[in-house]
N, C-alpha and C positions, 0 to 999 in steps of 0.2 A: 916838251915830251911828245913822243909819238902816240898815235891813236892805238897802237897795240899795247902800250903800256897800261892805258886806261882800261882796254878791254880785259887785260889779265888781272886788274884790280877788281873789276866788277864781277867777273865770271865765277870765282869762288863762291861768293854770297849767294848768287842765283842757283848754283848747284847745291848749296847747302839747304837753301829754302825748298827746293823742289825734293831733295832727300828727306828732309824733315816732315814735309807734307805726306811723302808716300809711306813714311814709318807710322804717322798717325792714323792714316786710312787703313792700314793693314791690321791694327789693333782695334777696330770698332766693330759693332755687331749689326747686322742687317735685320729688317723687320721680320724675315722668315725664321731666323735664329731665335729672335725674342719670342715669337708665337710658339715656336717649337718647345722652348724651355718652359714657358708657361703651361703648355699643355701636358708636358711630363710632370710638372709640379703638381698640377690638378689630378692627373691620374694617380700619383702617389699618395696624395691627400685622400682621394676617395678610397683607395685600397687600405690605408691606415684606418680611416674612419670605420670602414666596414669590418675590419679585424676588431677593432675596439668595441663596435656595437655588438658583434657576435659573442665576444668574450664577456661583455656586461650581461648579455642575455642568458649565457650559459650559467653565470653566477648566480643571477636571480632565479633561474629554474632550479639549480642546485640547492638554494637556500629554501625555496618552496617545498621541495621534495624532502629536505631535511627536517623542515618543520612539520611537515604532514606525517612523516614516519615517526618522529617523536611524540606527536599527539596519539597516533594509533597505538604506540608501545604503552602509553600512559593509560589509554582506555583498556587495553588488554590486561595490564597489570591490575587495574581496579576490578574489572569484571571477573578476572581470574582469581583475585583474592576472596571475592564474595562466593563465587561458585564452587571452588575447591573446598571451601569451609562449609558447604551445605551440611545442616543438621537435621537428622530425622526427627523433627519436632512433633510431639503429641500433645494434645490438649490436657491430658492427664495420664497419670501412671497406668490406669486401667484402660486407656485408650489404645487400640491396635493399629489404627490407621495413621498414616504419615501425612503431614501437610507438605505438599508439594504439587503446585498447580502449573503445569507446563503445557502451553499451546504453541502453535507454529509463529504466531505474531507476539506472544507475550509469556512472561514467566514470573511466577511469585513463589518464594520460598523463605525458608528460615536459614539464616547463616550465622555461624559462630564467630564471624568477624564482623565488626561495626566500626566503620570508618569514623562515624560521629562520637564514638566513645573510646577513640585512640586505638582502635584494633582489638579492644577487649569487649566481651559481652555479646550476646545475641541480638539479632536485628532482622526485621522483616524486609526483604528485598523484593523490588518489583523492576523488571527490565520490559520495556515495550517500545513499540513504535507509535509515535503520537504525530497528529498532523495539525498545523497551524490554520489560521483563516484562509491562507492563500493556497491551501492543498499541500504545502511542502512537508515532507516527513522528516521525522528526527528520532534518533535513538535517545531514549530518556531512561534515566536511573533514579529510583527513589528508595530511601532507607527510612524505616520507621522503628522507633524504639520507645517504651519496652515493646515486646512482642505482644501483639493482640490479634489473634485469628478472626475473632468477631469484632468488627469495628464498633458495635454497639455496646461491648462489654467494657466496663471499666473507663479510665480516662484515656484521652486521645493520645497522650505522650507527645513525643516530638518527631518530626520528620523533616527531611529536606530531600530535595531533588535537584538533578543536574542534567543538562543535555550534554550527552556524550559526543554525539555527531550529528551534524545537520545534512540536509540534502541527501537522505539515504533512499535507496531504492531496492526492491526485492528483498526486503528484510525477511529472514527465516530463522526459525529455531527448530532443532531436532535433538532427540534424546536416545542414547545409546542403551539398548536393552542388555542388562547384566546376565540374564539367563539364557539368552539365544547362544547356540553354539557358533554360528557364524555372526559377523558384524552386522547388525540390524539397527538401523536408526528409525524411531518412532516420530511422527509428527505431533503427537500428544502424549502427555504423560501425567497421570493424576495418581498421586501417592496414596490417596484413600482407596482407590480400587486395585492399584498394583501391590500395595503394601510394602514396597521397597523404593529406594531411590535408584534413578538411572546411574549408569556407570560413568557417563559423560554427557556434556551439553555442547551441541555444536551451534555456533552462532555466524551467519553470513550475511552480507549485504553489499550492494554497490555504492561506492562512495561517489562524491560530486564529480569526480573525473572519469567516472564509468569503470573503475577498477574494482574487481572483486576483493573483498576483504572476508577472510575465513578464519575463525578460531575454534579450536576444540579444548574445552576445559574439563579435566577429569574431576569427579567428585570423589574426594580421597577416601571418605568413610565407606562409600560402595566399593571402591577399588581394593581397599584393605579387608573388605569382608569376603572377597572372592577367594 
């Protein structure tokens, strides 16, 4: 056989091997392509993590605000129930003066609403700002039954207190004069001196986040008497 025959038998295999090698090389990844892909993946992961963290923070903040608002509504409902039911209590039928001791930093009065007695019966209510040993102020409510104007008269009865709000600042109480033609708020209201109840009580303070909380509670017996 001639040398050309052998050459023709060998040449197709070599061409096939060269062709196969070129195909394999064309489907591989270079180091730059791998680094670029990893960089894109890391960037996408960072974006997704940031979005997840932002959403989680927003949910936590929303939950905290919702809890705070629910607590403030509960405080307003309880205080409003007591103050709206303020009763012009007198020590005796012959007594002309009314028991209502209102200052800018505290209030003591008689309410026809008693939480301790299931909403029925009268109770002596005190609302004041108190400070703990560390100097932090809190809004405290105290209810006492039965009604005793003089703490030395009769039995002590029952009383309970609850801290309505902690870390309060700039706590203020004011009282709306029912006899003034224009809206006039007084910093002090003594029922024995005035002879009547104020028309409304305004309570304001700054909460732990520095936001002002302000409520105005009308005294129904004074409003209906106008």
